[in-house]
Backbone as a ProteinNet text record, in pm:
[ID]
protein_1_A
[PRIMARY]
MPQLDIEQIKKILPHRYPFLLIDRVEGYEPGQWARAVKCVTANEPFFEGHFPEKAVMPGVLILEALAQTGGIALLSEPGNEGNIVLFGGVKNARFKRMVVPGDVLELECKLTKRWGPVGFGEAKATVNGQIACQAEISFMLPDAKEASGGKAAGDKE
[TERTIARY]
-6470.3	-6335.8	-6306.9	-6201.6	-6175.4	-6131.6	-6178.6	-6139.7	-6074.4	-5991.6	-5923.6	-5937	-5968.4	-5966.9	-5827.7	-5806.5	-5672.8	-5617.2	-5700.4	-5650.9	-5607.9	-5679.4	-5640.8	-5514	-5498.7	-5377.1	-5257	-5270.8	-5159.7	-5120.8	-5209	-5174.3	-5089.4	-5092	-5015.5	-4886.8	-4897.6	-4780.6	-4715.4	-4582.3	-4515.2	-4512.2	-4550.6	-4543.5	-4640.6	-4603.2	-4687.5	-4677.3	-4766.9	-4766.7	-4627.7	-4576.5	-4637.6	-4607.1	-4558.6	-4515.5	-4609.1	-4720.1	-4821.3	-4903.5	-4892.1	-4947.6	-5068.1	-5131.9	-5259.4	-5362	-5484.3	-5590	-5689.6	-5704.6	-5803.8	-5760.3	-5785.2	-5762.4	-5899	-5921.4	-6052.2	-6064.1	-5951.7	-5952.7	-5810.6	-5793.3	-5662	-5675.6	-5574.9	-5561.7	-5419.6	-5404.9	-5271.7	-5176	-5057.5	-4955	-4977.5	-5087.4	-5121.6	-5134.1	-5222.9	-5251.1	-5319.5	-5319.9	-5394.7	-5435.8	-5548.4	-5599.9	-5625	-5571.2	-5584	-5616.5	-5644.6	-5680.2	-5599.5	-5552.3	-5490.2	-5571.4	-5632.9	-5707.3	-5608.2	-5576.1	-5473.7	-5537.3	-5481.8	-5536.3	-5430.7	-5476.1	-5385	-5302.6	-5341	-5270.7	-5148.3	-5118.1	-5001.9	-4875.9	-4785.7	-4666	-4575.3	-4572.7	-4483.2	-4526.7	-4654.4	-4699.8	-4640.8	-4587.9	-4525.8	-4408.3	-4337.4	-4220.6	-4229.9	-4340.1	-4349.6	-4485.9	-4520.3	-4449.2	-4536	-4478	-4560.6	-4664.2	-4631.4	-4723.9	-4815.4	-4777.9	-4857.9	-4833.9	-4924.3	-4909	-4918.5	-4811.4	-4805.6	-4745.8	-4813.7	-4760.6	-4633.7	-4523.3	-4398.9	-4414.3	-4357.2	-4365.6	-4309.4	-4202.7	-4142.8	-4240.6	-4327.3	-4426.6	-4541.8	-4572.6	-4671.7	-4616.9	-4488.6	-4425.5	-4424.6	-4398.3	-4399.9	-4540.5	-4643.1	-4781	-4811.5	-4761.4	-4779.6	-4706.1	-4585.2	-4508.9	-4580.8	-4639.5	-4714.2	-4836.8	-4897.3	-5010.6	-4964.3	-4851.3	-4793.5	-4756.9	-4714	-4681.8	-4801.4	-4919.5	-5041.1	-5056.5	-5037.5	-5049.4	-4946.1	-4824.3	-4717.2	-4731.8	-4754.9	-4754.5	-4883.8	-4986.9	-5110.8	-5102.7	-4999.1	-4978.8	-4937.9	-4997.8	-4960.8	-4809.4	-4752.2	-4609.2	-4531.6	-4591.6	-4522.3	-4565.2	-4655.3	-4704.8	-4588.1	-4589.9	-4488.1	-4357.5	-4346.2	-4225.5	-4235.7	-4133.1	-4136.8	-4102.3	-4135.4	-4100.1	-4005	-3891.6	-3796.4	-3809.5	-3808.4	-3812.6	-3681.8	-3688.7	-3568.1	-3530.6	-3631.1	-3603.4	-3728.1	-3709	-3818.5	-3768.2	-3850	-3818.5	-3936.7	-3904.1	-4006	-4114.5	-4074.9	-4172.2	-4210	-4339.5	-4390.6	-4495.3	-4479.6	-4574.6	-4651.6	-4784.4	-4865.5	-4965	-4976.5	-5073.6	-5027.2	-5041.5	-5009.2	-5114.6	-5072.4	-5162.7	-5160.5	-5278.6	-5290.9	-5393.4	-5393.8	-5492.1	-5634.5	-5711.2	-5848.3	-5859.7	-5746.8	-5749.3	-5763.7	-5829.6	-5834.2	-5746.4	-5633.2	-5535.5	-5572.3	-5604.6	-5639.9	-5516.1	-5475.6	-5348.2	-5370.3	-5295.8	-5304.7	-5164.3	-5143.2	-5016.1	-5044.7	-4995.9	-5009.8	-4871.1	-4853.3	-4725.4	-4710.5	-4595.6	-4580	-4478.6	-4370.6	-4266.9	-4211.2	-4173.4	-4110.6	-4003	-3887.9	-3779.3	-3737.7	-3787.4	-3757.2	-3804.9	-3716.3	-3757.9	-3763.3	-3725.6	-3720.9	-3835.8	-3892.3	-4001.3	-4023.9	-4122.8	-4153.5	-4304.2	-4342.6	-4483.2	-4506.3	-4626.6	-4671.5	-4763.2	-4733	-4807.6	-4863.5	-4981.7	-5047.5	-5125.2	-5113.1	-5189.9	-5275.4	-5403.1	-5493.5	-5571.2	-5620.7	-5710.7	-5825.8	-5945.7	-6063.9	-6044.9	-5984	-5964.1	-5846.3	-5779.7	-5662.7	-5535.6	-5444.1	-5318.9	-5234.7	-5195.8	-5104.4	-4961.8	-4948	-4815.3	-4830.6	-4734.5	-4726.1	-4579.3	-4550.2	-4411	-4404.5	-4285.7	-4253.5	-4169.5	-4206.3	-4130.7	-4073.7	-3962.2	-3905.5	-3895.7	-3893.8	-3898	-3821.9	-3797.2	-3735.6	-3800.5	-3828.8	-3876.3	-3755.8	-3701.2	-3586.2	-3629.1	-3534.2	-3560.1	-3619.9	-3721.4	-3789.9	-3692.7	-3594.1	-3497.1	-3410	-3368.7	-3285.7	-3363.2	-3491.8	-3573.3	-3598.2	-3601.4	-3633.2	-3509.2	-3394.2	-3273.1	-3227.9	-3263.4	-3214.2	-3318.2	-3441.1	-3546.1	-3663.7	-3708.4	-3828.8	-3950	-4065	-4185.9	-4218.3	-4198.3	-4236.1	-4123.1	-4002.1	-3888.7	-3913	-3863.4	-3872.6	-3744.2	-3754.6	-3635.9	-3534.9
2557.6	2510.6	2526.9	2600.6	2623.7	2496.3	2482.1	2371.4	2428.2	2347.2	2390.8	2283.8	2327.1	2233.7	2237	2159.4	2145.5	2278.3	2362.9	2491.4	2583	2579.3	2659.1	2603.9	2471.8	2409.5	2455.4	2459.5	2499.3	2645.8	2725.9	2865	2874.3	2769.4	2767.9	2687.9	2565.2	2478.1	2496.2	2490	2502.5	2371.6	2259.4	2128.7	2120.3	2041.9	2016.4	1869.5	1826.1	1688	1653.1	1536.9	1425.6	1427.9	1541	1542.3	1614.7	1665.8	1720.7	1601.8	1568.9	1444.2	1461.9	1578.3	1593.3	1647.2	1598.3	1634.5	1734.8	1734.7	1821.8	1846.1	1966	1996.9	2007.4	1927.3	1922.6	2018.8	2072.9	2171.1	2207.4	2328.6	2371.8	2496.5	2516.9	2639.4	2688.7	2803.9	2851.7	2851.4	2792.6	2786.2	2680.9	2603.1	2506.8	2362.1	2338.3	2202.6	2205.3	2087.6	2070.9	1924.7	1904.7	1772	1769.8	1668.4	1660.9	1518.6	1504.3	1374.8	1353.6	1230.4	1185.3	1066.6	1079.7	969.1	888.3	770.2	688.4	611.4	629.7	561.6	473.2	378.4	288.2	363.4	485.8	564	637.6	626.1	694.8	643.7	734.9	690.3	597.5	610.3	526.3	380.9	351.8	213	129	192.4	116.3	34.1	85.9	14.5	-29.5	6.1	-24.7	-82.8	-193.1	-300	-345	-388.9	-425.5	-533.9	-628.2	-737.8	-708.7	-612.1	-576.7	-429	-343.9	-199.3	-159.6	-96.5	-46.2	94	191.2	327.3	328.7	382	386.7	468	416.1	484.3	624.4	643.2	776.6	877.8	832.4	923.5	950.6	855	881.1	988.6	976.8	1079.5	1214.9	1215.8	1341.8	1402.2	1320.3	1370.5	1430.4	1366.9	1421.7	1554.9	1562.9	1687.7	1798.7	1765.8	1865.3	1912.1	1822.4	1860.1	1960.2	1932.5	2028.9	2158.9	2149.8	2269.6	2361.4	2304.3	2386.5	2468	2403.8	2475.5	2587.3	2560.5	2660.3	2773.1	2736.2	2836.6	2917.1	2874.7	2953.8	3059.6	3051.6	3147.7	3283.3	3392.6	3525	3548.1	3596.3	3621.6	3509.8	3392.2	3280.4	3258	3340.1	3324	3329.7	3239.1	3239	3172.7	3125.1	3059	2909.7	2834.5	2689.2	2632.9	2507.6	2438.2	2325.8	2318.6	2211.5	2104.5	1979.4	1865.4	1863.6	1858.4	1855.2	1715.8	1634	1498.8	1427.7	1300	1214.4	1133.1	1125.9	1042.5	951.4	834	740.1	709	699.4	663.9	516.7	491.2	354.9	336.6	229.1	195.5	73.1	85.3	-19.7	-83.4	-25	-76.7	-38.1	-130	-94.3	2.7	91.3	182.9	140.7	110.7	52.8	132.9	112.1	181.8	161.2	269.4	267.2	320	327.1	379.8	531.2	583.1	727.2	749.3	812.9	836.7	966.5	957	1073.4	1115.5	1240	1291	1399.6	1392.7	1495.2	1535.2	1663.5	1710.8	1824.4	1805.8	1907.4	1961.5	2092.6	2155	2164.3	2118.3	2108.3	2205.1	2234.2	2324.7	2406.8	2532.3	2619.7	2703.1	2711.9	2801.8	2876.1	2996.9	3072.4	2995.9	2971.3	2903.5	2750.9	2695	2549.4	2505.3	2389.1	2341	2192.2	2143.3	2001.2	1980	1861.9	1827.2	1680.3	1648.5	1510.5	1480.9	1372.8	1342.5	1200.9	1185.8	1055	1041	922.9	890.2	768.3	775.9	663.4	629.1	506.4	459.2	389.8	437.2	379.4	367.7	468.4	469.9	387.8	314.1	234.2	314.4	315.1	388.7	320.3	398.8	350.5	392.2	513	565.5	672.7	677.4	788.5	821.8	950.5	993.8	1133.2	1166.7	1303.5	1359.9	1477.4	1537	1671.1	1707.2	1839.6	1911.6	2044.1	2125.7	2255.6	2323.5	2454.7	2542.9	2663.9	2765.9	2851.8	2835.2	2917.5	3062.1	3151.5	3291	3295	3376.8	3382.6	3413.6	3499.7	3530.5	3408.9	3336.9	3217.5	3111.7	3093.5	2990.5	3016.8	3143.6	3176.3	3211.3	3177.3	3203	3348.1	3418.1	3555.1	3662.3	3627.4	3728.2	3692.2	3786.5	3767.2	3787.1	3737.4	3742.1	3882.7	3984.7	4120	4201.9	4143	4218.1	4255.8	4372.8	4418.3	4384.1	4369.2	4338.9	4450.5
-1080.5	-1105.3	-1255.4	-1291.5	-1433.8	-1506	-1629.6	-1715.7	-1840.2	-1906.6	-2028.4	-2136	-2259.4	-2371.6	-2434.8	-2538.7	-2596.8	-2648.6	-2705.8	-2757.2	-2643	-2533	-2416.3	-2351.8	-2350.9	-2298.7	-2380.2	-2511.8	-2599.8	-2580.9	-2524.2	-2493.5	-2367.1	-2283.8	-2158.9	-2172.9	-2226.5	-2240.4	-2377.3	-2384.2	-2513.9	-2593	-2535.3	-2600.6	-2717.8	-2818.4	-2934.7	-2972.5	-3061.8	-3109.4	-3161.5	-3130.7	-3057.8	-2908.4	-2856.8	-2717.6	-2622.9	-2670.6	-2580.2	-2531.7	-2403.7	-2352.4	-2261.1	-2264.6	-2194	-2293.5	-2282.3	-2376.5	-2320.3	-2188.2	-2125.8	-1981.2	-1933.2	-1792.2	-1727	-1624.2	-1559.1	-1442.5	-1397.8	-1290.8	-1253.3	-1201.7	-1155.6	-1070.8	-988.2	-912	-938.3	-1005.4	-1041.4	-921.3	-944.7	-842.2	-735.4	-744.9	-640.2	-690.2	-787.2	-832.3	-968.7	-1034.3	-1159.2	-1173.2	-1241.8	-1275.5	-1425.7	-1493.2	-1638.7	-1681.8	-1812.3	-1869.5	-1997.4	-2014.5	-2139	-2186.5	-2304.5	-2364.2	-2448	-2403.6	-2467.8	-2583.2	-2704.6	-2822.1	-2887	-2966.1	-3037.1	-3142	-3175.7	-3276.8	-3224.3	-3095.3	-3038.2	-3107	-3148.1	-3221.1	-3140.3	-3008.7	-2929	-2924.7	-2957.1	-2953.8	-3067.2	-3172	-3280.5	-3229.4	-3129.8	-3080.4	-2936.1	-2866.6	-2722.2	-2689.6	-2714.5	-2782.7	-2898.7	-3010.8	-3126.6	-3096.6	-3008.9	-2977.9	-2859.5	-2775	-2657	-2627.1	-2672.2	-2655.8	-2508.8	-2458.4	-2321.6	-2325.8	-2264.7	-2260.4	-2175.8	-2229.9	-2152.6	-2023.8	-1915.4	-1786.4	-1789.9	-1865.6	-1873.2	-1934.8	-2024.7	-2083.4	-1986.9	-1901.6	-1796.6	-1703	-1666.7	-1583	-1653.6	-1782.9	-1858.6	-1859.3	-1875.2	-1871.4	-1734	-1628.7	-1493.9	-1479.7	-1534.1	-1528.4	-1606.4	-1720.7	-1796.5	-1719	-1645	-1560.2	-1455.2	-1391.3	-1297.8	-1366.3	-1491.8	-1570.3	-1587.6	-1599.1	-1607.2	-1479.3	-1364.6	-1236.4	-1227.2	-1271.7	-1263.2	-1364.1	-1490	-1596.4	-1604.8	-1532.7	-1527.1	-1416.9	-1335.7	-1227.8	-1286.1	-1240.8	-1292.5	-1282.9	-1391.4	-1398.3	-1466.4	-1480.6	-1545	-1689.5	-1740.1	-1876.1	-1975	-2073.5	-2177.7	-2137	-2014.1	-1968.8	-1999.6	-1967.1	-1976.2	-1839.1	-1818.1	-1694.8	-1733.6	-1666.6	-1692.4	-1585	-1627.8	-1536.8	-1459.3	-1327.3	-1246.2	-1201	-1170.7	-1125.2	-1079.5	-1050	-1004.1	-886.1	-780.9	-664.9	-636.4	-586.6	-538.9	-641.7	-768.3	-872	-857.3	-863	-854.7	-964.4	-1040	-1145.7	-1099.3	-1096.4	-1035.4	-1131.1	-1252.4	-1348.5	-1487.8	-1584	-1722.4	-1775.2	-1864.3	-1933.4	-2080.2	-2133	-2267	-2349.1	-2482.2	-2564.6	-2512.2	-2511.5	-2461.5	-2320	-2248.8	-2112.3	-2112.7	-2011.8	-1986	-1864	-1887.5	-1781.5	-1711.2	-1583.3	-1502.4	-1426.1	-1443.9	-1394.4	-1290.6	-1180.9	-1076.7	-1035	-1014.7	-961.1	-863.7	-741.7	-636.9	-606.9	-619.1	-590	-438.6	-386.8	-241.6	-182.3	-253.3	-202.2	-317	-284.7	-385	-319	-384.4	-345	-470	-487.1	-608.5	-730.2	-827.9	-950.8	-939.7	-824.5	-807.1	-716.8	-747.7	-664.8	-678.2	-602.1	-594.9	-601.4	-647.3	-653.4	-627.3	-582	-565.9	-683	-754.8	-876.8	-872.3	-932.5	-935.1	-1064.8	-1127.9	-1248.3	-1217.2	-1252.3	-1228.2	-1354.8	-1359.4	-1464.6	-1392.7	-1413.1	-1346.2	-1195.4	-1135.7	-991.7	-942	-1030.7	-992.4	-1019	-924.5	-942.7	-1049.8	-1149.9	-1253.3	-1219.5	-1163.5	-1130.2	-1023.6	-933.6	-840	-820.8	-800.8	-789.2	-729.1	-680.7	-642.3	-756	-804.4	-914.7	-871.6	-932.5	-907.8	-1041.2	-1034	-1154.8	-1134.1	-1245.2	-1240.9	-1346.8	-1308.6	-1402	-1437.7	-1559.2	-1594.5	-1616	-1610.6	-1644.3	-1784.6	-1806.1	-1935.6	-2048.8	-2027.5	-2132.8	-2163.4	-2059.2	-2077.7	-2155.2	-2123.8	-2185.7	-2333	-2372.7	-2512.1	-2593.1	-2545.3	-2620.6	-2612.1	-2505.5	-2487	-2500.5	-2540.6	-2554.7	-2466.5	-2389.5	-2308	-2397.4	-2353.9	-2436.4	-2485.6	-2406.2	-2446.2	-2507.8	-2523.2	-2578.2	-2722.6	-2761.4	-2900.5	-2971.5	-3101.8	-3185.1	-3180.5
[MASK]
+++++++++++++++++++++++++++++++++++++++++++++++++++++++++++++++++++++++++++++++++++++++++++++++++++++++++++++++++++++++++++++++++++++++++++++++++++++++++++++

């Protein structure tokens, strides 16, 4: 099962600090599924305001980490290199456990349906085997030229 370190992840996903929310990919099958890890530390910039007296990772960022995990499955698929994945929506999101500094957030996203550039996935985040969040997410792969402002990855000046 292929694994990816942070430098390999950055070759697939366009996200960068402070918005790259996965640290390691523990396995994936291009176009099918991915499993990743986010090591949550007290140094995360969002903890300054969420909340100063009790640090809790915002649920929307857990969903974003899950979407990035799904992005690994999508963007590692042949033909999708250099593209981006846009978040389309979230259904049936449930948060069942707080995520706090020191937690290792285990992220899974399984792609379930695809119609051209649009698709859906089942996503789950756990900490020590306990579900922190689960949701259905939708996404869109824009045309590579549209995503890069009019130039595809291989276009010449």
